C-alpha positions as CSV (number, residue, x, y, z in Angstrom):
1,M,0.0,0.0,-0.1
2,L,1.0,3.4,-0.7
3,V,1.2,6.2,1.5
4,V,1.8,10.0,1.9
5,T,3.6,11.7,4.7
6,T,6.0,14.0,6.0
7,A,9.2,14.1,7.4
8,R,9.5,14.6,11.1
9,K,8.7,18.1,12.5
10,P,7.1,19.5,9.0
11,N,6.4,23.3,8.7
12,K,2.8,24.0,7.5
13,D,3.8,24.3,4.3
14,K,5.4,20.6,3.7
15,E,2.3,19.1,5.5
16,K,-0.3,20.9,3.3
17,E,1.9,19.7,0.0
18,A,2.0,16.0,1.2
19,R,-2.0,16.5,1.8
20,E,-2.4,17.9,-1.5
21,I,-0.4,15.4,-3.4
22,A,-2.2,12.7,-1.4
23,A,-5.6,14.3,-2.3
24,A,-4.9,14.4,-5.7
25,N,-3.9,11.4,-6.0
26,C,-6.3,9.4,-4.2
27,L,-3.6,8.3,-1.5
28,P,-3.7,8.4,2.4
29,Y,-2.3,10.6,4.0
30,I,-0.2,9.3,7.1
31,P,0.9,12.0,9.6
32,R,4.2,11.6,10.7
33,E,4.2,12.1,13.8
34,N,7.2,10.5,15.6
35,K,6.6,6.9,13.7
36,S,10.8,5.9,11.9
37,L,10.3,5.3,8.9
38,D,10.8,1.8,9.1
39,S,7.8,1.6,11.2
40,L,5.9,3.3,8.0
41,L,7.1,0.8,5.1
42,N,6.9,-2.0,8.0
43,D,2.9,-0.7,8.2
44,F,2.5,0.1,4.8
45,G,5.0,-1.1,2.4
46,A,6.3,1.9,0.5
47,A,5.5,5.7,1.2
48,L,5.4,9.0,-0.3
49,V,7.4,11.6,2.0
50,V,7.8,15.4,1.6
51,S,10.7,16.6,2.9
52,D,12.8,20.6,2.9
53,R,14.7,18.9,0.0
54,R,12.7,16.8,-2.0
55,L,9.6,14.5,-2.8
56,S,10.7,10.8,-2.1
57,C,9.2,7.2,-2.4
58,F,10.5,4.9,0.3
59,T,10.5,0.9,0.3
60,P,12.5,-2.0,1.7
61,A,14.9,-1.5,-1.8
62,G,15.3,2.1,-0.9
63,E,14.8,6.0,-1.8
64,L,13.6,6.6,-5.9
65,F,14.0,10.4,-6.3
66,Y,14.1,12.6,-9.0
67,H,17.8,13.4,-10.2
68,P,18.6,14.4,-13.6
69,N,22.7,13.6,-13.0
70,M,22.7,11.0,-15.8
71,A,20.5,13.6,-18.7
72,A,22.4,16.4,-17.1
73,M,25.3,15.0,-18.1
74,R,24.5,13.5,-21.6
75,I,23.6,16.9,-22.2
76,R,26.6,18.5,-21.1
77,L,28.6,16.2,-23.7
78,L,26.1,17.4,-26.6
79,R,27.0,21.0,-26.1
80,Q,30.6,19.8,-26.3
81,G,29.9,18.2,-30.0
82,K,30.3,14.7,-28.6
83,A,27.7,12.4,-30.1
84,D,24.3,10.3,-28.0
85,K,24.2,6.9,-28.8
86,M,20.3,6.9,-28.2
87,L,19.4,10.2,-30.2
88,E,21.7,8.8,-33.0
89,I,19.7,5.7,-33.3
90,C,15.9,7.2,-33.1
91,G,17.7,10.2,-35.6
92,L,15.8,12.8,-33.6
93,S,16.2,16.4,-34.8
94,A,14.7,20.0,-33.9
95,G,10.9,20.0,-34.1
96,D,10.2,15.9,-33.9
97,S,8.4,14.7,-32.0
98,F,8.9,11.8,-29.8
99,L,7.1,9.2,-27.3
100,D,8.6,7.6,-24.4
101,C,6.6,4.8,-23.6
102,T,8.5,4.1,-20.5
103,A,9.6,7.5,-18.8
104,G,11.1,5.7,-15.8
105,L,13.6,8.1,-14.5
106,C,13.0,10.4,-17.7
107,S,16.9,10.8,-18.4
108,D,16.2,9.8,-22.3
109,S,13.1,12.2,-22.6
110,L,14.9,15.2,-20.9
111,V,17.4,14.5,-23.5
112,S,15.3,14.4,-26.0
113,K,13.7,17.3,-25.4
114,Y,17.2,19.4,-25.5
115,R,17.8,17.9,-29.1
116,V,14.1,18.5,-30.8
117,G,13.8,22.1,-28.8
118,E,11.2,24.1,-27.7
119,K,9.4,23.8,-31.4
120,G,9.6,20.1,-30.8
121,R,7.6,17.8,-28.8
122,V,8.8,14.9,-25.6
123,L,5.5,12.8,-24.2
124,S,6.8,10.4,-21.5
125,L,4.4,7.7,-20.3
126,E,4.9,6.2,-16.7
127,Q,2.3,3.2,-15.2
128,S,3.7,3.1,-11.7
129,L,1.6,5.4,-9.5
130,P,4.8,6.3,-7.2
131,I,7.2,6.6,-9.9
132,Y,5.2,9.0,-12.2
133,I,4.0,11.3,-8.9
134,V,8.1,11.4,-7.8
135,M,9.1,12.1,-11.0
136,G,6.2,14.8,-12.1
137,H,7.1,16.5,-8.8
138,G,11.1,16.6,-10.0
139,L,10.6,17.4,-13.3
140,K,8.6,20.7,-11.8
141,N,10.6,21.5,-9.0
142,S,14.1,20.3,-9.1
143,G,17.2,20.6,-10.4
144,P,19.8,23.5,-11.4
145,P,17.9,26.6,-12.9
146,R,19.2,26.3,-16.5
147,F,17.6,22.7,-16.3
148,Q,14.2,23.2,-15.5
149,E,13.1,25.2,-18.4
150,L,13.9,21.7,-20.0
151,A,12.4,19.3,-17.6
152,R,8.7,21.2,-17.7
153,G,8.9,20.9,-21.7
154,I,8.2,17.3,-20.6
155,E,4.8,16.2,-21.2
156,L,4.6,13.5,-18.3
157,V,1.3,11.0,-18.4
158,H,0.7,8.5,-15.6
159,A,-1.1,5.5,-18.6
160,D,-0.4,2.3,-19.2
161,F,1.4,2.5,-22.7
162,R,-0.6,0.1,-24.5
163,S,-4.1,1.8,-23.5
164,Y,-2.7,4.8,-24.7
165,L,-0.9,4.1,-27.9
166,Q,-4.5,2.6,-29.1
167,K,-6.0,6.1,-28.4
168,L,-3.6,8.4,-30.3
169,P,-4.3,9.2,-34.5
170,P,-1.9,7.1,-36.6
171,R,1.3,8.3,-37.4
172,S,1.2,11.2,-34.6
173,F,4.9,11.1,-33.2
174,D,8.0,10.7,-35.2
175,V,9.7,8.4,-33.0
176,V,8.3,6.4,-30.4
177,Y,10.5,4.8,-27.9
178,F,11.0,2.2,-25.0
179,D,13.4,1.4,-22.3
180,P,11.7,-1.6,-20.2
181,M,13.1,-2.3,-17.2
182,F,15.4,-5.3,-17.4
183,D,15.1,-8.5,-16.8
184,V,18.4,-8.9,-15.4
185,P,19.4,-5.6,-13.9
186,V,22.8,-4.2,-14.2
187,M,23.8,-4.1,-10.5
188,E,26.3,-1.5,-10.8
189,A,23.3,0.9,-12.2
190,S,22.5,1.3,-8.2
191,S,19.9,4.2,-8.9
192,L,17.8,2.1,-10.3
193,L,17.4,-0.5,-7.3
194,P,14.7,1.5,-5.7
195,L,12.9,1.7,-9.0
196,R,12.7,-1.8,-9.7
197,P,10.3,-2.9,-7.0
198,L,8.0,-0.1,-8.1
199,A,8.1,-0.5,-12.1
200,C,5.5,-1.9,-13.8
201,V,7.4,-4.7,-15.3
202,Q,6.0,-6.7,-18.6
203,P,8.0,-7.6,-21.4
204,L,7.5,-6.4,-24.6
205,T,5.5,-8.4,-27.0
206,R,5.3,-7.8,-30.9
207,E,1.6,-6.7,-30.2
208,D,2.9,-3.9,-28.5
209,I,5.5,-3.4,-31.4
210,A,2.5,-3.2,-34.0
211,L,0.5,-0.6,-31.4
212,A,3.9,1.3,-31.8
213,A,4.1,1.1,-35.2
214,R,0.9,2.4,-35.8
215,V,1.6,5.6,-34.0
216,A,5.1,6.5,-35.4
217,K,6.1,8.1,-38.4
218,R,9.5,7.1,-39.2
219,K,10.5,4.5,-35.9
220,V,9.9,2.9,-33.2
221,V,13.5,2.3,-30.8
222,V,13.7,-0.6,-27.9
223,K,16.8,-0.6,-25.7
224,Q,17.2,-3.4,-24.1
225,R,20.3,-5.5,-22.6
226,S,23.2,-6.5,-25.3
227,F,22.3,-10.1,-25.2
228,F,18.7,-9.6,-26.2
229,V,17.2,-11.4,-29.4
230,F,15.8,-8.3,-31.0
231,S,14.2,-10.5,-34.2
232,R,11.8,-12.3,-31.4
233,L,9.9,-8.5,-31.5
234,G,10.8,-8.1,-35.4
235,L,13.2,-5.8,-34.7
236,T,16.7,-5.3,-36.1
237,E,19.7,-4.2,-34.5
238,A,21.2,-0.8,-35.0
239,G,24.0,0.9,-33.9
240,G,26.2,-1.7,-32.9
241,N,26.3,-2.7,-29.0
242,N,28.5,-2.0,-26.0
243,R,29.0,-4.4,-23.2
244,K,25.9,-3.8,-21.7
245,I,23.2,-2.5,-23.7
246,S,21.9,-2.5,-27.4
247,Y,18.9,-1.1,-29.9
248,G,16.3,-2.4,-31.8
249,V,14.6,-0.4,-34.5
250,L,12.2,-1.0,-36.3
251,E,11.6,1.4,-39.6
252,I,8.4,2.7,-41.2
253,K,8.1,2.5,-44.6
254,E,7.0,4.9,-46.7
255,N,3.6,3.1,-47.6
256,E,2.9,2.6,-44.3
257,S,3.4,6.1,-43.1
258,D,0.4,7.3,-45.8
259,S,-1.5,4.5,-45.0
């Protein structure tokens, strides 16, 4: 069960913020009083905690919070003229539209928003409610000032991508992208460990790719572990691979795009 609370000894503004988050998402608000975090997790399993520093979600696996560190590093390299493998595979340019079906920590969405610019569009879907709440709050309120405008340009939606894709018009996004939670975790990616118990883990299917292909104008792109067999999804491995990750791509043909 997911509940909302505050840090110990909150001021009135933080208590009000926590109550508003609970009400907006139909979650129970639990006054913190003098309860320990361990006690809250023992009673409820997961807790959104509003503190002076940030909004976090705590589970026995750790603390999940918004941090644009990886995206910021990638954007810094782009500003220096370096290439970004994900952007190269997706073929994104200024003014393009990008649908991220698995928002997660929003790193790929942030990097994509930097590339497509103000005239471009980035829509990110997140099925997990606690991840959506934490990332949505962080995109609006956290990070260095020069990064906040970029973050606020991302449209984050709480939705199951399968049902959402069915509602979209055909050819409504240039690129449709998936970065599903890996079945076998990259253990050194410690920032992802608190994400795993909160994520909605369902392997992608050919039917999912077909839904995405209806919406995409140019490409469907899937990120996976380097040993993943992309042909099982009807995808072609693209851009080579490294020791950890690779990409599968479905190119949308002209006759499909015009249909």
